[in-house]
One Martini backbone bead per residue (centre of mass of N, CA, C, O) as a GRO file, in nm:
protein
  193
    1MET     BB    1   2.346   0.789   1.213
    2ARG     BB    2   2.379   1.060   1.357
    3ARG     BB    3   2.082   1.108   1.422
    4ARG     BB    4   2.043   0.864   1.612
    5ARG     BB    5   2.257   0.951   1.816
    6SER     BB    6   2.129   1.222   1.902
    7ILE     BB    7   1.871   1.089   2.004
    8ALA     BB    8   2.007   0.909   2.218
    9VAL     BB    9   2.123   1.142   2.383
   10ALA     BB   10   1.853   1.277   2.446
   11ASP     BB   11   1.726   1.038   2.585
   12ARG     BB   12   1.932   1.004   2.814
   13THR     BB   13   1.902   1.285   2.933
   14VAL     BB   14   1.599   1.289   2.994
   15LEU     BB   15   1.590   1.020   3.155
   16THR     BB   16   1.784   1.113   3.376
   17ILE     BB   17   1.619   1.351   3.481
   18VAL     BB   18   1.359   1.196   3.540
   19GLY     BB   19   1.488   0.983   3.725
   20LEU     BB   20   1.596   1.178   3.939
   21ALA     BB   21   1.324   1.305   4.012
   22LEU     BB   22   1.193   1.035   4.105
   23VAL     BB   23   1.397   0.968   4.326
   24ILE     BB   24   1.357   1.225   4.493
   25ALA     BB   25   1.051   1.197   4.534
   26GLY     BB   26   1.064   0.917   4.669
   27ALA     BB   27   1.250   0.994   4.904
   28ALA     BB   28   1.064   1.213   5.018
   29ALA     BB   29   0.821   1.030   5.073
   30VAL     BB   30   0.965   0.841   5.268
   31ALA     BB   31   1.057   1.060   5.470
   32ILE     BB   32   0.776   1.161   5.540
   33GLY     BB   33   0.654   0.884   5.628
   34ALA     BB   34   0.894   0.842   5.854
   35GLY     BB   35   0.953   1.135   5.991
   36LEU     BB   36   1.234   1.289   5.900
   37LEU     BB   37   1.094   1.598   5.839
   38ARG     BB   38   0.992   1.745   6.105
   39ASP     BB   39   1.216   1.964   6.154
   40ILE     BB   40   1.161   2.123   5.891
   41ALA     BB   41   0.839   2.038   5.872
   42SER     BB   42   0.537   2.116   5.999
   43PRO     BB   43   0.193   2.117   6.012
   44ASP     BB   44   0.192   2.417   6.134
   45ASP     BB   45   0.309   2.505   5.891
   46ARG     BB   46   0.286   2.769   5.658
   47LEU     BB   47   0.236   2.860   5.342
   48ASP     BB   48   0.345   3.124   5.137
   49MET     BB   49   0.136   3.219   4.846
   50SER     BB   50   0.161   3.525   4.756
   51GLY     BB   51   0.378   3.508   4.529
   52VAL     BB   52   0.205   3.346   4.330
   53ASP     BB   53  -0.028   3.547   4.301
   54VAL     BB   54   0.144   3.781   4.194
   55ALA     BB   55   0.265   3.636   3.946
   56ALA     BB   56  -0.014   3.545   3.813
   57SER     BB   57  -0.111   3.866   3.793
   58ALA     BB   58   0.086   3.932   3.600
   59GLY     BB   59   0.150   4.038   3.270
   60TRP     BB   60   0.379   3.812   3.199
   61TRP     BB   61   0.253   3.529   3.257
   62PRO     BB   62   0.096   3.450   2.993
   63ILE     BB   63   0.345   3.465   2.811
   64ALA     BB   64   0.523   3.260   2.957
   65ALA     BB   65   0.322   3.024   2.948
   66GLY     BB   66   0.290   3.020   2.639
   67ALA     BB   67   0.589   2.974   2.569
   68ALA     BB   68   0.621   2.711   2.727
   69ALA     BB   69   0.399   2.556   2.577
   70LEU     BB   70   0.522   2.583   2.294
   71LEU     BB   71   0.787   2.440   2.360
   72LEU     BB   72   0.657   2.171   2.446
   73ILE     BB   73   0.518   2.112   2.179
   74LEU     BB   74   0.770   2.115   1.998
   75PHE     BB   75   0.921   1.897   2.152
   76GLY     BB   76   0.708   1.675   2.117
   77LEU     BB   77   0.713   1.670   1.807
   78TRP     BB   78   1.012   1.606   1.778
   79TRP     BB   79   1.007   1.342   1.937
   80ILE     BB   80   0.812   1.192   1.752
   81LEU     BB   81   0.970   1.227   1.481
   82ALA     BB   82   1.244   1.100   1.584
   83HIS     BB   83   1.077   0.808   1.652
   84ARG     BB   84   1.023   0.726   1.389
   85PRO     BB   85   1.023   0.512   1.157
   86GLY     BB   86   1.236   0.417   0.936
   87THR     BB   87   1.408   0.299   0.628
   88SER     BB   88   1.499   0.046   0.729
   89THR     BB   89   1.626  -0.268   0.729
   90LYS     BB   90   1.628  -0.583   0.743
   91VAL     BB   91   1.741  -0.868   0.810
   92LEU     BB   92   1.980  -1.053   0.626
   93GLY     BB   93   2.053  -1.309   0.427
   94LEU     BB   94   2.312  -1.514   0.349
   95PRO     BB   95   2.463  -1.620   0.085
   96GLY     BB   96   2.595  -1.954   0.052
   97SER     BB   97   2.502  -2.098   0.293
   98ARG     BB   98   2.470  -2.419   0.423
   99SER     BB   99   2.238  -2.317   0.641
  100GLY     BB  100   2.100  -2.118   0.467
  101ASP     BB  101   1.912  -1.861   0.651
  102ARG     BB  102   2.084  -1.837   0.931
  103LEU     BB  103   2.269  -1.637   0.810
  104ARG     BB  104   2.309  -1.303   0.923
  105ILE     BB  105   2.267  -0.942   0.848
  106GLU     BB  106   2.330  -0.618   0.923
  107PRO     BB  107   2.303  -0.338   0.732
  108ASP     BB  108   2.459  -0.131   0.916
  109THR     BB  109   2.734  -0.281   0.901
  110VAL     BB  110   2.778  -0.235   0.602
  111ALA     BB  111   2.770   0.075   0.611
  112ALA     BB  112   3.004   0.104   0.816
  113ALA     BB  113   3.217  -0.037   0.640
  114ALA     BB  114   3.199   0.160   0.403
  115GLU     BB  115   3.283   0.407   0.559
  116SER     BB  116   3.562   0.302   0.644
  117VAL     BB  117   3.676   0.261   0.362
  118LEU     BB  118   3.643   0.556   0.267
  119GLN     BB  119   3.812   0.687   0.511
  120ASP     BB  120   4.090   0.556   0.409
  121ASP     BB  121   4.087   0.765   0.206
  122PRO     BB  122   4.277   1.054   0.155
  123GLN     BB  123   4.029   1.215  -0.002
  124VAL     BB  124   3.863   1.152   0.255
  125ARG     BB  125   3.695   1.312   0.537
  126GLY     BB  126   3.396   1.177   0.514
  127ALA     BB  127   3.125   0.943   0.621
  128SER     BB  128   2.760   0.883   0.558
  129LEU     BB  129   2.583   0.578   0.590
  130ARG     BB  130   2.291   0.397   0.460
  131LEU     BB  131   2.041   0.149   0.461
  132ALA     BB  132   1.768   0.120   0.229
  133GLU     BB  133   1.419   0.068   0.156
  134GLU     BB  134   1.311   0.110  -0.190
  135ASP     BB  135   1.093  -0.035  -0.371
  136HIS     BB  136   1.231  -0.323  -0.307
  137ALA     BB  137   1.515  -0.176  -0.269
  138LEU     BB  138   1.851  -0.135  -0.223
  139VAL     BB  139   1.988   0.164  -0.059
  140VAL     BB  140   2.250   0.387  -0.065
  141VAL     BB  141   2.267   0.646   0.179
  142GLY     BB  142   2.452   0.965   0.152
  143ARG     BB  143   2.778   1.106   0.255
  144VAL     BB  144   3.074   1.255   0.099
  145ARG     BB  145   3.374   1.399   0.212
  146VAL     BB  146   3.608   1.596   0.043
  147ALA     BB  147   3.878   1.719  -0.063
  148PRO     BB  148   3.949   2.007  -0.230
  149LEU     BB  149   4.179   1.837  -0.427
  150ALA     BB  150   4.015   1.616  -0.533
  151ASP     BB  151   3.956   1.338  -0.735
  152LEU     BB  152   3.644   1.272  -0.836
  153ASP     BB  153   3.677   1.021  -1.013
  154THR     BB  154   3.818   0.852  -0.797
  155VAL     BB  155   3.596   0.869  -0.581
  156VAL     BB  156   3.368   0.750  -0.748
  157ARG     BB  157   3.509   0.482  -0.798
  158ARG     BB  158   3.533   0.409  -0.496
  159VAL     BB  159   3.232   0.406  -0.435
  160ASP     BB  160   3.156   0.189  -0.641
  161GLU     BB  161   3.337  -0.033  -0.522
  162THR     BB  162   3.212  -0.035  -0.241
  163LEU     BB  163   2.922  -0.103  -0.333
  164GLY     BB  164   3.003  -0.369  -0.471
  165ASP     BB  165   3.107  -0.508  -0.218
  166ALA     BB  166   2.842  -0.485  -0.058
  167SER     BB  167   2.674  -0.647  -0.259
  168ARG     BB  168   2.834  -0.913  -0.230
  169VAL     BB  169   2.790  -0.953   0.071
  170LEU     BB  170   2.468  -0.950   0.057
  171GLY     BB  171   2.346  -1.059  -0.229
  172HIS     BB  172   2.256  -0.769  -0.331
  173GLU     BB  173   2.136  -0.524  -0.505
  174LEU     BB  174   2.275  -0.193  -0.529
  175ALA     BB  175   2.194   0.127  -0.474
  176GLY     BB  176   2.287   0.481  -0.520
  177ARG     BB  177   2.278   0.787  -0.290
  178VAL     BB  178   2.556   0.978  -0.320
  179HIS     BB  179   2.696   1.262  -0.176
  180LEU     BB  180   2.916   1.511  -0.270
  181THR     BB  181   3.147   1.692  -0.067
  182VAL     BB  182   3.334   1.984   0.004
  183ALA     BB  183   3.579   2.078   0.182
  184ARG     BB  184   3.739   2.293   0.343
  185ARG     BB  185   4.058   2.404   0.333
  186GLY     BB  186   4.101   2.412   0.662
  187ASP     BB  187   3.990   2.112   0.667
  188VAL     BB  188   4.201   1.851   0.799
  189GLU     BB  189   4.026   1.689   0.957
  190ARG     BB  190   3.908   1.373   1.045
  191HIS     BB  191   3.589   1.241   1.049
  192VAL     BB  192   3.430   1.038   1.268
  193ARG     BB  193   3.125   0.901   1.331
   0.00000   0.00000   0.00000
């Protein structure tokens, strides 16, 4: 879930910059068309492009242009890969409802609830879980960070109980692939998703 949030932040940042650039360009075009910028630049003024010619003929220009192009290519590839469809699951019908399959639940809310339950445990410093569909089975995938002196058997039992509760809520059997990591000794703050 953290990965998707960071991608959303990057999306908002880039789209804000592009949007502002388009607004400024549009406002400038309207101002030029309305004749509001005549005092600033008249058609008789000529632009001095000699600085561009000097910079483009410099020895560092091809290297800088190549580096900028490579960075843009890498950024474009990252952008495409970050937006590829994940292995998330579809909305699931809740079992036992009298209305048939009309009551539905988002799997991400179940994963978020499981994270919250695990983070309430004093031995757990943080949890990041998601629900994925692998080979037509629902799998809880993620990471739980525990305190340095935590009783791992107790934490594992707590994770199993939480996954069992999530399985009962969904009405589907859940498998788990949850990695336990140990927090550093000085890391006393609890991180919330």
